[in-house]
Steps between C-alpha positions, in 0.01 A plus 500: 500500500778756572638439149166588339471816711854595393412446132182707529682779681778525241263474204245747639779736601623506144158602369465771765850628418417525129175687566680742736774567245235550228334771713821699486623422149293369210809398306684328784182331623428376148856376458496305825152362427616389155785299645409135542540524878200281582623236257852515643360465852286207389802329343694556822214361713474194274875441523516548877208258537698236309286490187656325203699690240239393246220657708695825539591511130138433400385787719740740327404363156126543552542839666663628182214380283234632741656848511483560124117523472484741795700767317207654306333582833789729594443702182121500528477587871645856489299583186174376655564664837495843335154423360311288754506427874771298670275199562370499142858522377599212728207284385559564131873438545432165667263397221751605233775308681288184520408530133866566405607200703244276330608614151869473589453149640330396175787651298787339692324164507591469133865513613444222753473727804202400717388787724143389565 
């Protein structure tokens, strides 16, 4: 149980740190948020918890492929936010991301990459 509390504390602390930095600097907050810190932490947690190299490698592999269809949301979000409310922007962005993911998964399946 102490290990799980430690993991939650470190992981939550990272998210709080990023949001605090973003309050002070849009650019620096965006840069830190764009870094794959959560993925790196996850890889570390998997390694420390003695997961196999194959499991860790698969996590990194799938993370790459799952990030690609989220990219349109980062272009759409600022454009929408200037035109509609935050919650509408968030909802539309989520729908666009899910649709992008579905289309992307269909596309990469032809290359032998199974995402869904």
